[in-house]
PLY file of the C-alpha trace (Angstrom):
ply
format ascii 1.0
element vertex 190
property float x
property float y
property float z
element edge 189
property int vertex1
property int vertex2
end_header
12.81 -11.08 38.95
14.26 -14.41 37.96
13.04 -17.93 38.23
15.27 -20.90 39.03
14.72 -23.29 36.15
16.78 -26.01 37.86
13.73 -26.84 39.98
11.35 -26.89 37.00
10.53 -30.14 35.25
9.82 -30.08 31.55
6.51 -31.83 30.88
6.03 -30.71 27.30
8.48 -29.91 24.55
8.26 -26.73 22.51
7.02 -26.94 18.94
10.00 -24.97 17.69
12.68 -27.41 18.76
14.67 -28.33 15.69
14.85 -31.77 14.18
18.29 -32.56 15.64
17.11 -34.97 18.36
18.38 -38.32 19.51
15.96 -40.66 21.26
16.92 -43.31 23.78
14.13 -45.79 24.38
13.14 -49.22 25.59
10.72 -51.52 23.80
8.10 -52.97 26.08
5.23 -55.07 24.67
5.77 -53.63 21.17
5.32 -50.09 22.53
8.12 -47.61 22.50
8.58 -45.75 25.77
10.73 -42.65 25.44
13.08 -42.37 28.40
15.17 -39.34 27.54
15.24 -36.80 24.76
18.49 -35.05 23.89
18.04 -31.75 22.07
21.01 -30.42 20.08
19.57 -27.10 18.92
16.58 -24.84 19.29
15.24 -21.93 17.24
12.43 -19.40 17.55
11.17 -16.05 16.26
10.54 -13.04 18.47
10.38 -9.23 18.36
13.77 -7.60 18.89
12.51 -5.82 22.01
9.43 -5.77 24.22
6.84 -3.11 23.41
5.19 -1.41 26.37
1.81 0.26 26.02
2.09 3.98 26.69
-0.83 6.10 27.79
-1.54 9.72 26.95
-0.37 10.59 30.47
3.03 9.02 29.76
3.46 11.19 26.65
2.26 14.29 28.53
4.79 13.77 31.34
7.60 13.23 28.79
6.65 16.44 26.92
6.48 18.45 30.15
9.91 17.18 31.28
11.48 17.95 27.91
9.80 21.37 27.94
11.26 22.13 31.38
14.76 21.09 30.27
14.49 23.16 27.07
13.19 26.19 29.00
16.08 25.83 31.47
18.56 25.67 28.58
17.12 28.84 27.03
17.08 30.58 30.42
20.79 29.72 30.89
21.43 31.05 27.35
22.46 27.65 26.00
20.81 27.24 22.59
22.90 24.18 21.71
21.55 22.35 24.78
17.99 23.37 23.85
18.43 22.16 20.26
19.97 18.91 21.53
16.98 18.16 23.76
14.52 19.10 21.01
16.27 16.58 18.74
16.29 13.97 21.53
12.52 14.43 21.88
11.89 14.13 18.13
14.14 11.07 17.68
12.70 9.45 20.82
9.15 9.95 19.58
9.98 8.49 16.16
11.68 5.51 17.78
8.69 4.86 20.04
6.33 4.83 17.05
8.41 2.25 15.20
7.35 -1.40 15.45
10.09 -3.87 16.47
11.46 -6.18 13.80
10.75 -9.90 14.12
14.11 -11.68 14.34
15.14 -15.31 14.05
17.00 -16.67 17.08
18.75 -20.02 17.32
21.14 -21.94 19.54
23.29 -24.71 18.09
26.82 -26.10 18.40
28.23 -23.01 16.58
26.84 -20.47 19.03
23.80 -18.26 19.50
22.36 -16.40 16.53
20.21 -13.32 17.11
19.12 -11.91 13.76
22.34 -11.27 11.83
24.50 -11.31 14.98
26.31 -14.47 16.08
27.61 -14.93 19.62
30.19 -17.70 19.71
30.36 -19.81 22.86
34.06 -18.92 23.27
32.99 -15.30 23.88
30.19 -16.12 26.35
31.16 -16.49 30.01
27.75 -17.56 31.35
24.00 -17.29 30.87
20.88 -16.79 32.97
17.19 -16.88 32.11
14.99 -14.19 33.63
11.56 -15.78 33.82
8.58 -13.95 35.31
5.60 -14.65 33.03
3.85 -12.96 31.39
6.14 -9.92 31.58
9.69 -11.27 31.47
11.06 -14.19 29.48
14.61 -13.19 28.61
17.86 -15.01 28.01
20.75 -12.98 29.41
24.26 -13.69 28.14
27.33 -12.51 30.02
29.92 -12.00 27.30
33.58 -11.06 27.57
32.94 -7.74 25.78
34.15 -4.76 27.78
31.72 -2.09 26.57
28.40 -4.01 26.71
29.01 -7.26 28.62
25.35 -8.32 28.90
23.19 -9.26 25.92
19.46 -9.83 26.43
17.57 -12.05 24.01
13.76 -12.28 24.18
12.37 -15.80 24.42
8.77 -14.88 23.42
6.78 -18.15 23.39
9.83 -20.44 23.52
10.04 -22.91 26.41
12.80 -21.62 28.73
13.49 -25.13 30.05
14.40 -26.36 26.56
16.61 -23.30 25.98
18.33 -23.91 29.31
18.95 -27.60 28.55
20.58 -26.78 25.22
22.72 -23.96 26.64
23.92 -26.05 29.58
25.83 -28.21 27.08
27.94 -25.27 25.93
27.97 -22.50 28.58
27.83 -22.47 32.39
24.71 -21.13 34.08
25.39 -18.33 36.55
22.73 -16.34 38.41
22.49 -12.69 37.40
20.60 -9.86 38.99
18.53 -7.43 36.95
20.49 -4.21 36.64
19.44 -0.64 37.29
18.99 0.04 33.57
16.67 -2.98 33.21
14.53 -1.84 36.14
14.47 1.74 34.79
13.39 0.54 31.32
10.57 -1.49 32.82
9.50 1.35 35.13
9.55 4.01 32.39
8.04 1.65 29.77
10.79 2.30 27.23
0 1
1 2
2 3
3 4
4 5
5 6
6 7
7 8
8 9
9 10
10 11
11 12
12 13
13 14
14 15
15 16
16 17
17 18
18 19
19 20
20 21
21 22
22 23
23 24
24 25
25 26
26 27
27 28
28 29
29 30
30 31
31 32
32 33
33 34
34 35
35 36
36 37
37 38
38 39
39 40
40 41
41 42
42 43
43 44
44 45
45 46
46 47
47 48
48 49
49 50
50 51
51 52
52 53
53 54
54 55
55 56
56 57
57 58
58 59
59 60
60 61
61 62
62 63
63 64
64 65
65 66
66 67
67 68
68 69
69 70
70 71
71 72
72 73
73 74
74 75
75 76
76 77
77 78
78 79
79 80
80 81
81 82
82 83
83 84
84 85
85 86
86 87
87 88
88 89
89 90
90 91
91 92
92 93
93 94
94 95
95 96
96 97
97 98
98 99
99 100
100 101
101 102
102 103
103 104
104 105
105 106
106 107
107 108
108 109
109 110
110 111
111 112
112 113
113 114
114 115
115 116
116 117
117 118
118 119
119 120
120 121
121 122
122 123
123 124
124 125
125 126
126 127
127 128
128 129
129 130
130 131
131 132
132 133
133 134
134 135
135 136
136 137
137 138
138 139
139 140
140 141
141 142
142 143
143 144
144 145
145 146
146 147
147 148
148 149
149 150
150 151
151 152
152 153
153 154
154 155
155 156
156 157
157 158
158 159
159 160
160 161
161 162
162 163
163 164
164 165
165 166
166 167
167 168
168 169
169 170
170 171
171 172
172 173
173 174
174 175
175 176
176 177
177 178
178 179
179 180
180 181
181 182
182 183
183 184
184 185
185 186
186 187
187 188
188 189
């Protein structure tokens, strides 16, 4: 689900907005009234992916499904398929037990930095912010890459309105729909 940030007014600025700000103001009776704030860059820290809580039932269903696939592979006399699915189960379990790294994200005039990866604005066709608190706060970039054209960046506690205002200076905003893989990840809690 996405939220149209064009209709949202920003009443408070995020604490993580960088110091590159220009203020335009009027002086009235020796008091400064801020009319407009122009933000050049924004940065934040967030986990590299969202962690879903998994119950014992979730693990039991996963083990039963893997067991059925492995039994089918052995019944069809395909030991390589059985070994492959055993390895998929082991690697999947190890991956699920691993905590996500906390990455630094930033947007400035050079591009978007996500950890050690930099996405230059020349390679980004458009962006969209999926906003459905408290579950979804994600910046989606449509890049010109052919293999993986969509990059999702978690916003964590960052104000999506500030992120949108900064990005609008460099990249067009274009509505995106959540894909099948995104819905499947959310449904399966992976």
